[in-house]
Steps between C-alpha positions, in 0.01 A plus 500: 500500500847632563392752764311224683814288516694804623241556773528136612879520508482828696273333757745211533796737534330694780463181704873420488761614752772738380754319287601390156172334406293804602733727299467270200121478511480878547706553184286245316167662588626849422623375164173326428304820563723681248455223243124497566479867405694440177282199419186701562615779269557257214188295569269804506657689209316532172629495143531847349665670206824669600698722258747208472229239436278282717579513872319448826351796683421497871305727731711601799367361828603625844356332809243320285369825347550616141685834493394608151855459367594235245833351397640287222631152555772505241853362468644766731236432768556123474879542523459712814269244661734213414783696661282556809417129522872421476557735796228316693666165428837638613343632823346159570819310418702732725309377807415145394618252762731228369345168404596219736 
């Protein structure tokens, strides 16, 4: 799972001395945790009838507990999550050490 990979990368990052590689792995694991949450929302959503047609509907989860709120996974939600993933990629690329 994505969060499991993020946890492994975080463990590896903690064992490194300060420097470019630690900064890179830190950005990677933070990004993976964000992507894991997005993945989980899509994976655990259910088909439902929205006023605009069929969409996915998801129960909101905070700290592994359902809050009672629900949200639609629609085009606007997907666009926002794609934009967030692009930010994550930019954050990772900003600290990625050069290939040698």
